[in-house]
Every structure is written in C-alpha cells, then in structure tokens.
N, C-alpha and C positions, 0 to 999 in steps of 0.2 A: 210505135204501136207494138204491143205484144200479140203475135199472131199464132193461132193454133194450126200450124201447117204440117203436122206429122200424122194426121189421120190417114188411114188406108181404107177404112170401111165407112167413112162419112165424107161428104163434100157438099158445098154449096155450088151447084152447077151454074145457076144464073139467078138474077134478081131484077125485078122490074114491076112497076105499077103497084107498089105496096105489098108485093109478095116475093117469096124466094122459093126456088125449086131446089130441093135437097135430095141427095142419095143417102139413105140409111141402110147400109148393107146392099141388098139387091133391090130395095124398094124405093120408089120415088114419091116424095111428099111435097105438096104445095101448101105453104103456110104464110099467113100475113106477117109483115115486119114493118113497124112504123118508121124505121130508118130509111126504107126504100122509097124515096120521094121522086125518083126519076122514072120516066117511061121510055125504056129502050126496047128495040124489037125482040120479041120472044121467038128466037130462031130454033132453039132446041126442041126436039120432038116430045120431050118429056112434059112440056107445058100442056100438050094436048092429050097426053096419055099417062097421067100420074096414077099411082096406086091408091092415093087418098088425097083429099083436098079439104082444108079447113076454111070455112066461109065465116068471116066476121060479120056480125049483125050490126046494123046501124043503131040498134037499141042497146048495144053492149053485149059482150060475150060472143057466141057464135056456135057453130056445130060442124062436125066432121061429115064429109061425104065419102063413103068408101067404095072403091071399085074392085080392087083385087089385093087385099091386105089381110094378113093373119091377125088374130087378136093379140098375139105377142110374138116377138122375135128378138134376136140378140145381135149386137155388134161388139167388136173387141178393140182394145187400144193397147199398143205396145209402149210400156212405160220405161223411160230411161232411169237407171238407178245410180248413175254417176254422170258427171258433166262431160266426160270424155268418151262415154260408152257408145259403141256402134250399135245401131238398131238391127234387130234380127230380120232375116228375110221374111217376107209376107207370103202366106199361103193364098195365092190369087184364086185358086179353085174354091177355097172355103169362102172367100169374100163374095164370089159370084153365085154362091149357093150350089155349086156342083159337088161339094163335099162338105161334110160336117166335121167339127173338131173331134179328135180322138184323144185317148190317153197319151198316145205317142206324140200328137201335136203339142199337148200341154207340156210334156216332159222336155220338149225342145226349148220351151220358153222359161224354164226354171232358172233361178239365179244360181250361178255356179262359179262366179269369179269374185275377187276381192274378199278373201277370207277375213271375217271379223276377228277381234282380239281373243275372244273366248270360244271354246268348242261349243258351248250352249248356243251362243248367238250364231255360230256357223251353221248349226243344225236347223235353227229357226229360219235363217235367211235362205238356206238351200231349199226349203220347202215352199218358199213364197214365189209365185209366178210373176213374171214381168207382164204377162198379158192380162189385162183387166177385161172382164166381161160385163156388159150392161144389158139387162133385159128391158126391152122397149114395149110400150103399149100406149097408143094415143088416148088421151083423156081430155077433160075440160080445159078451156082456155088455151087451146092449140098445142099443148105440151105433149111430149113423148116420154118424159122421165129422165132426160139428160140434156145438159147444156154443153154442147161439144166445144164451145170456145174456151171453157175452163181448162181444157187440156194444156194450154200454154202455162197456166199456173201449176198444174201437176208436174209438168216438166221442170219447173223452177224449184219447187220445194222438195220433190222426191230425192234428188241427188244430195240436197242439204241434209236431209234426214239420214240417208244411207251412209254418207261420209261421217256424220256424227256418231252413228251406231258403230261403224267400223273402228272409230277411235276409242270406243269403250264407253261412250255416253249413253245413258238411258234417256230416250226422247219420249216425252208425254205430250200428245197433241190433243187439243180441244177443238172439235169441229161444231160450230154453232149454226143453227138454221141449216142443218146438214142435208136435207132433202133426201135423194135416193142414194147418197153416199159416194159420189165420184171422188171427192177429196179424201174421204175416209179410206176408201180402197187404196188410193195412191199413197197415202201416208202409211197405212198398215203394210202394204207391199214393200215399202222402203225400210221397214223395221221398227216403226213407232208403235207405242201403246196409245190407242186412240179412244177418246170419249166422244161419242156421236150423239148429238142432242137435236131433236126436232119435236115440235109440238104436235105433229100429225102422226098418229099411230100407223096409218096406212103407208106413209112415206118411210118410216123406220122399218116396217116389215119388208117393203120393197128393197131398201138398202141391204137388209140381211140376205135377201135372195141374190142380190148382185154379189155380195161377199162370197156366198156359197158357190155361185157360178164361177167366181174367179179363183176358187181354191183357197179362200181366206176365211172360211167358216171357223177355223181353229185359231185364227189370229187373235191377239189380245185387244179386242174391241169391246168397249162397254156401250151398249145400246140403251138410250134413254128417251122416253117420250115425256117431254117436259117443256114448260115455257122457258125460253132461254134466259130472260132477265131474272126470273125467280131462281133458276138454277145457279146463275153466277152469284147472286146475293147469298145463297146458301153456301157456295164454295168459299166465299170470302169469310163467312163465319166459321167454317170448318178449318180454315187455314190451308186449303189445298192450292197447289200451284202447277202450272203447265209450262213447258218449254216452247210451245208454239200454239198460236190460236188462229183458226180459220173462221171467217165470218162471211156469210152470204145472205144478209138480211133482206126481207121483202121491202118493196116500196111502201106497202100499206098492209095493215093487218090488225087483228084484235087479240088481246090477251085473254087469259082464262076467266077473268071477271068483267070482260067487255072493255078493257082498257084499249084505247086506240094507239096503234103503232103507226106513225108516219115518219118515214126515214129521215127526212130533213130535220124533224124536231127531236127524234129519239136517238139517233145514232151517236151523237157526241156524248151524252150522258151514259149510254150503254158502253161505248168504247172506254170511257173513264172507269167504269166498273170492271171491265175486262182487264185493264192494266193492273188491277189489284190482285189478279190470280196468275200473273206471269212470274216465272222464276227470275232470280236476280240477273241472270245472263241469258235471256231468251234467244232461241235460235231464229225464229221469224214470227211475223204476224202478217196475215193476209186479209184484206178487207175488199169485198166486191160490191159494186154498185151498178144497178140497172136503171137508176133514177137520173133523168136528164140534168137536174140541177146539181148533182154531185160530180162535177168534172174532176179530172185527175189532179188539178191544182188544189181543189178543195180537199181531196183525200190526203194529199201531201201535207197540207197545213194541219189538218186534224191529227194525223198520225204523228207528225213532228211535235205537236203541242202536247199530246197525251203521253207520248212515249219518250219525252225528252230526258227522263232520268235513267233510261236504259242505254247502254253502249251499242251503237249501231247506226245504220243509215236508212233513210226513207226515200222511196221512189214511187212514182205512180204514172200510169199511162192508160190509154184506151186498150181494150182487147178486141180482137177481130178474127174473122174467118176468111180465108182466101176464096175468091170466086173464080171457078175454073174458066168460064167463058170469056172473062175480061182480063184476068190476071191482076185484078184490083182486090182490095180488101174490104169486106163488109164490117163496119163497126158494130160491136155487140156489148157496149157498156164500158166500164172502167174498173181497174184494180189498183189498190194501194198496197205496197209491200214495205215492211220493215225487215231489214236483214241485220241480225245481231252480229256484234263483233266477237268472233270466237276466240280472239287472242286475249280478251279481258278476263 
C-alpha cells in the first residue's frame, strides 16, 4: 500500500463505527467513511468534542454540524522535490495555531538546491516553494476541498518532474478532473508546465486560490473550466501532447449535455483517448480510483493494455492514511501508475 505518512498538519486520529476523527491543522472533524466497518472503543476525547461533525442522512447526502470552526482555514504540506531530499523542520507553533506563516517562514521553504541546467530554470525553481498551502472549507457531501491521501502520489511524481527539469527537459503535465489543484500545485512546484482542467468553475477558482497561497500564482499553469472528455478530443485534433497525465475521475457524473459518466463504463475509452495526447516518451501517467470495483489489479490491466506502445512499467496499489491511535492504515482508494523509461 502507498501511504501518505508525511503530513504534519493533518492526521487520522482514530476511526470507528463508520466515521473517522481527523485533525486538520488545529481543528478536529468527524466525517463518515464507508471503509470503517468496525466498531472499536472511541477513547480519544476528540470524539466528544470535535469542531465540526458531518452527519450522513439515511436518505442520501447529509449535513454539517458546526461547534467551533471558522468558515475557512489553511494547512500546509512540505513537498519533496528529489527522491533523496531531507524534509525541512516543521514549525510546530504554526501548526498548533500559536503563530502564523510569515514571509520569513516562506523563504525558509524555497527551493535552493540542485541547480538546473539553465540560468532561466534556476531562477524559476528558486522562486518555487516546497511548502504547499491548501485553503479548506467544509461543503456538501462531507468534503473539505482536499484529499490528503493523494500526498503519497505527489511525493512520487514531484521528484520525477524535478529531476527531468534539472536534466534540461521541459515537462508538460495535464491534470484532468483536477478539483482544487493538489496535484497541479505539486507538479508546478516541481517545475512542470501544467494544464489544469475541471468542469466546475468553483473548483478551478478554489485551485487558483491555493496556487496563490502557495506562492505559485506566477507559475506556468493554464486554468481551464471544461469537460475533460471534450477537451481531450479537441487536443487530439490540435495535435497537442503532454509528458505526463494525472487523472482523478469521479465515480459518477454528467457531461455538459447530460451525458452520464459512470467510471466502470467510461474510464477505459477515456484512458484510450488520453493515450493519444501523450508524448512519444512520457514521463508518467497517474490514474486514481475511489470506486470499489476498480481494484489495483484492474488499474494495472487497463494501464498495461492502453499504454503498451510506450516504454515503461505499470504498477498499482491501494492508497491509505495512517491512523494514529492504532498504528494501522485506513484504505482510501487505489492508484495506478505508469512510469516511463527515461533511457529510451
């Protein structure tokens, strides 16, 4: 399993009875989780005193109950830009809410090592922070605007991008169903030129806010509000290509003309389209799934079939978050990864 175990400002404290108790910065949230089918004792005091609790309705959906939670707050993530990089010390005072980030704090997290091959790239990378900032706000369907388990994938592809850029390669990344931009920020911070596509105008605006908060508002990111399938079809006609593609498709949705998107039925033809906009020697492809039927072995088979003409290897596994109270790992879906052969 790929585990997102490098968070300092987020943790799953405990999980029991269909719910998980999480710490987002200095705030505790209780949210439902269908994976939590066990009933273990709720010992932690946070179960009785959360800052907010999302109650799922038996009729579908649900609603938030707020106790002491701001409308919006932020957490940070320290992104590694090389596979051997040591992580920076964490400002524990800032995490606990005793201090806020300052320009001095941000300057400590700037990329200052591993000089790229050109002076232009050196200047660009020197201005990119390792610390990513995510603005959070609870909204419908229990969400906060961030899927923290995806950090294990950011940790995987950010060094790939950074190393490729340092070797002199221009890396163009396409992020589809890009939501509030976690992967977009990670790719841009590593030195990629990113195209961010999501059908929701609100989500794209939120992603832009995250980029600005992370010091990436001047990064080469193209923000597009568009249907992902329609966009890929146009890119094929235009002859555009990308060195890496990230996909985080929904389990269910509707297109601009009411077309039904059901992941099990739509993902294979969509993946086939995406393969047509990959460069001849792609750096990587990442496909995420939160649908129970798409197990890691299914992702492996699909990626291996669709990308068989490209040099590289395919792997897939569950992704998860460590649970502090038990030392176990809470499964949070699956990811399939294609890693290109850089020697070809």
